N, CA, C and O atoms as a CHARMM CRD file, in Angstrom:
* protein
*
  176
    1    1 MET  N    190.78700  -9.54300  47.69300 PROA 1      0.00000
    2    1 MET  CA   190.78900  -9.16600  48.90200 PROA 1      0.00000
    3    1 MET  C    191.33400  -7.63900  49.36300 PROA 1      0.00000
    4    1 MET  O    190.92100  -6.85700  50.21900 PROA 1      0.00000
    5    2 ALA  N    192.59800  -7.56700  48.27600 PROA 2      0.00000
    6    2 ALA  CA   192.96900  -6.38800  48.21400 PROA 2      0.00000
    7    2 ALA  C    191.78200  -5.04900  47.85900 PROA 2      0.00000
    8    2 ALA  O    191.62200  -3.92900  48.34400 PROA 2      0.00000
    9    3 ASN  N    191.27800  -5.61600  47.06500 PROA 3      0.00000
   10    3 ASN  CA   190.09600  -4.71000  46.63600 PROA 3      0.00000
   11    3 ASN  C    189.27800  -4.14200  47.56800 PROA 3      0.00000
   12    3 ASN  O    188.95400  -2.96100  47.69600 PROA 3      0.00000
   13    4 ALA  N    188.92800  -5.26000  48.30800 PROA 4      0.00000
   14    4 ALA  CA   188.01800  -4.79600  49.73200 PROA 4      0.00000
   15    4 ALA  C    188.69000  -4.14900  50.66300 PROA 4      0.00000
   16    4 ALA  O    188.01000  -3.41700  51.38200 PROA 4      0.00000
   17    5 GLY  N    189.76400  -4.19900  50.85300 PROA 5      0.00000
   18    5 GLY  CA   190.60800  -3.61200  51.94600 PROA 5      0.00000
   19    5 GLY  C    190.62900  -1.97200  51.12200 PROA 5      0.00000
   20    5 GLY  O    190.83200  -0.95100  51.77800 PROA 5      0.00000
   21    6 ASN  N    190.43300  -1.95200  49.90300 PROA 6      0.00000
   22    6 ASN  CA   190.79700  -0.42500  49.37300 PROA 6      0.00000
   23    6 ASN  C    189.29100   0.25900  49.64700 PROA 6      0.00000
   24    6 ASN  O    189.21000   1.44600  49.96300 PROA 6      0.00000
   25    7 VAL  N    188.44100  -0.35000  49.54000 PROA 7      0.00000
   26    7 VAL  CA   186.85000  -0.06100  49.88600 PROA 7      0.00000
   27    7 VAL  C    186.43000   0.27000  51.41600 PROA 7      0.00000
   28    7 VAL  O    185.67000   1.15100  51.81800 PROA 7      0.00000
   29    8 TYR  N    187.09400  -0.62300  52.08500 PROA 8      0.00000
   30    8 TYR  CA   186.70000  -0.44500  53.56900 PROA 8      0.00000
   31    8 TYR  C    187.32600   0.66400  53.83200 PROA 8      0.00000
   32    8 TYR  O    186.63100   1.47800  54.44100 PROA 8      0.00000
   33    9 ARG  N    188.79800   1.11600  53.49900 PROA 9      0.00000
   34    9 ARG  CA   189.83600   1.91600  53.96900 PROA 9      0.00000
   35    9 ARG  C    189.35400   3.43500  53.19700 PROA 9      0.00000
   36    9 ARG  O    189.43700   4.45600  53.87900 PROA 9      0.00000
   37   10 HSD  N    188.95000   3.51000  52.03300 PROA 10     0.00000
   38   10 HSD  CA   188.83800   4.73200  51.22300 PROA 10     0.00000
   39   10 HSD  C    187.72900   5.15000  50.92300 PROA 10     0.00000
   40   10 HSD  O    187.61900   6.33700  50.61600 PROA 10     0.00000
   41   11 ASP  N    186.50300   4.22400  50.92700 PROA 11     0.00000
   42   11 ASP  CA   185.04500   4.44100  50.86400 PROA 11     0.00000
   43   11 ASP  C    184.59000   3.87300  51.66000 PROA 11     0.00000
   44   11 ASP  O    183.99300   2.83100  51.38900 PROA 11     0.00000
   45   12 TYR  N    184.69600   4.35400  53.01300 PROA 12     0.00000
   46   12 TYR  CA   183.98400   3.73000  54.08100 PROA 12     0.00000
   47   12 TYR  C    182.59000   3.99000  54.23900 PROA 12     0.00000
   48   12 TYR  O    181.76300   3.23200  54.74600 PROA 12     0.00000
   49   13 GLU  N    182.40100   5.12400  53.76300 PROA 13     0.00000
   50   13 GLU  CA   181.08400   5.69000  54.16700 PROA 13     0.00000
   51   13 GLU  C    180.29900   5.22100  53.46800 PROA 13     0.00000
   52   13 GLU  O    179.14100   5.28900  53.88100 PROA 13     0.00000
   53   14 ASP  N    180.53600   4.51800  52.07400 PROA 14     0.00000
   54   14 ASP  CA   179.93400   3.49200  51.33200 PROA 14     0.00000
   55   14 ASP  C    179.10700   2.27500  51.62500 PROA 14     0.00000
   56   14 ASP  O    178.05600   1.74000  51.27200 PROA 14     0.00000
   57   15 VAL  N    180.18300   2.09600  52.50600 PROA 15     0.00000
   58   15 VAL  CA   180.04800   0.28300  52.94800 PROA 15     0.00000
   59   15 VAL  C    179.19600  -0.04500  53.72400 PROA 15     0.00000
   60   15 VAL  O    179.32700   0.25300  54.91100 PROA 15     0.00000
   61   16 ALA  N    178.07800  -0.75400  53.27100 PROA 16     0.00000
   62   16 ALA  CA   177.24100  -1.14700  54.36900 PROA 16     0.00000
   63   16 ALA  C    177.75900  -1.94100  55.43500 PROA 16     0.00000
   64   16 ALA  O    178.78800  -2.60900  55.32600 PROA 16     0.00000
   65   17 ALA  N    176.99500  -1.86900  56.55800 PROA 17     0.00000
   66   17 ALA  CA   177.61200  -2.97100  57.58400 PROA 17     0.00000
   67   17 ALA  C    177.49100  -4.32300  57.40400 PROA 17     0.00000
   68   17 ALA  O    178.28400  -5.18600  57.77800 PROA 17     0.00000
   69   18 ARG  N    176.26400  -4.49300  56.70000 PROA 18     0.00000
   70   18 ARG  CA   176.20900  -6.13300  55.96900 PROA 18     0.00000
   71   18 ARG  C    177.22600  -6.66600  55.15300 PROA 18     0.00000
   72   18 ARG  O    177.49400  -7.86700  55.15800 PROA 18     0.00000
   73   19 LEU  N    177.94500  -5.63800  54.28600 PROA 19     0.00000
   74   19 LEU  CA   179.11800  -6.24400  53.43800 PROA 19     0.00000
   75   19 LEU  C    180.23200  -6.58200  54.28300 PROA 19     0.00000
   76   19 LEU  O    180.84100  -7.61300  53.99900 PROA 19     0.00000
   77   20 VAL  N    180.64400  -5.83900  55.36000 PROA 20     0.00000
   78   20 VAL  CA   181.51100  -6.03100  56.39600 PROA 20     0.00000
   79   20 VAL  C    181.22000  -7.66500  57.25700 PROA 20     0.00000
   80   20 VAL  O    181.96100  -8.64900  57.27200 PROA 20     0.00000
   81   21 TRP  N    179.92000  -7.47500  57.89000 PROA 21     0.00000
   82   21 TRP  CA   179.52700  -8.66200  58.25600 PROA 21     0.00000
   83   21 TRP  C    179.83500 -10.01300  57.34200 PROA 21     0.00000
   84   21 TRP  O    180.53400 -10.90400  57.82500 PROA 21     0.00000
   85   22 ASP  N    179.37800 -10.11000  56.22400 PROA 22     0.00000
   86   22 ASP  CA   179.35000 -11.01600  55.10000 PROA 22     0.00000
   87   22 ASP  C    181.30300 -11.30300  54.96700 PROA 22     0.00000
   88   22 ASP  O    181.98200 -12.30400  55.19400 PROA 22     0.00000
   89   23 THR  N    181.58400 -10.23700  54.61200 PROA 23     0.00000
   90   23 THR  CA   182.91600 -10.33600  54.78500 PROA 23     0.00000
   91   23 THR  C    183.70600 -11.28000  55.84400 PROA 23     0.00000
   92   23 THR  O    184.31700 -12.30200  55.52900 PROA 23     0.00000
   93   24 VAL  N    183.57400 -10.71700  57.24600 PROA 24     0.00000
   94   24 VAL  CA   184.21500 -11.37000  58.03100 PROA 24     0.00000
   95   24 VAL  C    183.24000 -13.02800  58.47800 PROA 24     0.00000
   96   24 VAL  O    183.75500 -13.83800  59.24900 PROA 24     0.00000
   97   25 GLN  N    182.19900 -13.21300  58.00800 PROA 25     0.00000
   98   25 GLN  CA   181.74200 -14.28500  58.42500 PROA 25     0.00000
   99   25 GLN  C    181.89400 -15.35100  57.20800 PROA 25     0.00000
  100   25 GLN  O    181.81100 -16.52400  57.57400 PROA 25     0.00000
  101   26 LEU  N    182.10400 -15.13600  55.81700 PROA 26     0.00000
  102   26 LEU  CA   181.98100 -15.79900  54.88500 PROA 26     0.00000
  103   26 LEU  C    183.53700 -15.91200  54.39700 PROA 26     0.00000
  104   26 LEU  O    184.04800 -17.03200  54.41400 PROA 26     0.00000
  105   27 ALA  N    184.27600 -14.83100  53.97900 PROA 27     0.00000
  106   27 ALA  CA   185.37800 -14.76700  53.59600 PROA 27     0.00000
  107   27 ALA  C    186.70300 -15.14200  54.27800 PROA 27     0.00000
  108   27 ALA  O    187.73600 -15.55400  53.75100 PROA 27     0.00000
  109   28 LEU  N    186.41500 -14.88600  55.66400 PROA 28     0.00000
  110   28 LEU  CA   187.66600 -14.79900  56.42600 PROA 28     0.00000
  111   28 LEU  C    188.19700 -16.30500  57.05700 PROA 28     0.00000
  112   28 LEU  O    189.32600 -16.71400  57.32600 PROA 28     0.00000
  113   29 PRO  N    186.83300 -16.93400  57.16200 PROA 29     0.00000
  114   29 PRO  CA   186.76400 -18.72400  57.84000 PROA 29     0.00000
  115   29 PRO  C    187.96300 -19.42000  56.84800 PROA 29     0.00000
  116   29 PRO  O    188.97500 -19.91400  57.34500 PROA 29     0.00000
  117   30 PRO  N    187.74300 -19.39600  55.54000 PROA 30     0.00000
  118   30 PRO  CA   188.37800 -20.15400  54.37100 PROA 30     0.00000
  119   30 PRO  C    189.75000 -19.75300  54.52900 PROA 30     0.00000
  120   30 PRO  O    190.64700 -20.57400  54.72100 PROA 30     0.00000
  121   31 LEU  N    189.98700 -18.18400  54.43400 PROA 31     0.00000
  122   31 LEU  CA   191.29300 -17.76000  54.30300 PROA 31     0.00000
  123   31 LEU  C    192.24000 -18.19600  55.43100 PROA 31     0.00000
  124   31 LEU  O    193.39200 -18.53700  55.16500 PROA 31     0.00000
  125   32 LYS  N    191.68200 -18.18900  56.90700 PROA 32     0.00000
  126   32 LYS  CA   192.04300 -18.72200  57.89900 PROA 32     0.00000
  127   32 LYS  C    192.87400 -20.15700  57.65300 PROA 32     0.00000
  128   32 LYS  O    194.02600 -20.46000  57.96000 PROA 32     0.00000
  129   33 ILE  N    192.01900 -20.77300  57.10300 PROA 33     0.00000
  130   33 ILE  CA   192.74600 -22.44200  56.74300 PROA 33     0.00000
  131   33 ILE  C    193.51000 -22.37800  55.88800 PROA 33     0.00000
  132   33 ILE  O    194.38200 -23.24500  55.95100 PROA 33     0.00000
  133   34 VAL  N    193.58800 -21.57100  54.91600 PROA 34     0.00000
  134   34 VAL  CA   194.72900 -21.51300  54.10800 PROA 34     0.00000
  135   34 VAL  C    196.13600 -21.23900  54.60100 PROA 34     0.00000
  136   34 VAL  O    197.24900 -21.64500  54.26400 PROA 34     0.00000
  137   35 ILE  N    195.59200 -20.24100  55.69700 PROA 35     0.00000
  138   35 ILE  CA   196.83500 -19.33800  56.13300 PROA 35     0.00000
  139   35 ILE  C    197.25400 -20.43200  57.09600 PROA 35     0.00000
  140   35 ILE  O    198.46400 -20.64800  57.15100 PROA 35     0.00000
  141   36 GLU  N    196.54000 -21.08100  57.78100 PROA 36     0.00000
  142   36 GLU  CA   197.08600 -22.17100  58.98300 PROA 36     0.00000
  143   36 GLU  C    197.85700 -23.09400  58.16500 PROA 36     0.00000
  144   36 GLU  O    199.06100 -23.09200  58.41800 PROA 36     0.00000
  145   37 ALA  N    197.39000 -24.03700  57.06900 PROA 37     0.00000
  146   37 ALA  CA   197.68200 -24.40100  56.40900 PROA 37     0.00000
  147   37 ALA  C    199.48200 -24.47900  55.30100 PROA 37     0.00000
  148   37 ALA  O    200.23100 -25.29700  54.76600 PROA 37     0.00000
  149   38 GLU  N    199.33500 -23.07700  55.52300 PROA 38     0.00000
  150   38 GLU  CA   200.72300 -22.40200  54.69800 PROA 38     0.00000
  151   38 GLU  C    201.74400 -22.59700  56.14600 PROA 38     0.00000
  152   38 GLU  O    202.83600 -23.16300  56.11100 PROA 38     0.00000
  153   39 ILE  N    201.29800 -22.16600  57.04500 PROA 39     0.00000
  154   39 ILE  CA   202.15900 -21.72700  58.31500 PROA 39     0.00000
  155   39 ILE  C    202.60100 -23.15600  58.71000 PROA 39     0.00000
  156   39 ILE  O    203.73900 -23.39000  59.11600 PROA 39     0.00000
  157   40 ARG  N    201.41100 -24.32800  58.53800 PROA 40     0.00000
  158   40 ARG  CA   202.20600 -25.64600  58.70600 PROA 40     0.00000
  159   40 ARG  C    203.34600 -26.41400  58.01500 PROA 40     0.00000
  160   40 ARG  O    204.34200 -27.05600  58.34900 PROA 40     0.00000
  161   41 GLN  N    202.69200 -26.02300  56.84800 PROA 41     0.00000
  162   41 GLN  CA   203.60800 -26.24400  55.56000 PROA 41     0.00000
  163   41 GLN  C    205.37800 -25.69700  55.79600 PROA 41     0.00000
  164   41 GLN  O    206.42800 -26.33900  55.81200 PROA 41     0.00000
  165   42 SER  N    205.13200 -24.51800  55.92600 PROA 42     0.00000
  166   42 SER  CA   206.77100 -23.84900  55.98100 PROA 42     0.00000
  167   42 SER  C    207.07000 -23.92500  57.35900 PROA 42     0.00000
  168   42 SER  O    207.88600 -23.09700  57.76300 PROA 42     0.00000
  169   43 GLY  N    206.40200 -25.06300  58.52600 PROA 43     0.00000
  170   43 GLY  CA   207.44700 -25.36600  59.54100 PROA 43     0.00000
  171   43 GLY  C    207.03700 -24.27800  60.68900 PROA 43     0.00000
  172   43 GLY  O    207.77500 -24.25400  61.67300 PROA 43     0.00000
  173   44 GLY  N    205.96600 -23.40400  60.66000 PROA 44     0.00000
  174   44 GLY  CA   205.38200 -22.27900  61.42600 PROA 44     0.00000
  175   44 GLY  C    205.14700 -22.66300  62.66000 PROA 44     0.00000
  176   44 GLY  O    204.65800 -21.87500  63.47000 PROA 44     0.00000
């Protein structure tokens, strides 16, 4: 995740729109599930 952020922030001229779209569509939904579970578990 951090590595992708570095690419998006510093090498953005080389990032294909498809890569960004795939990240949003494929990587973020599972991450959201994990984050929501952690929040629920911590009583948030």
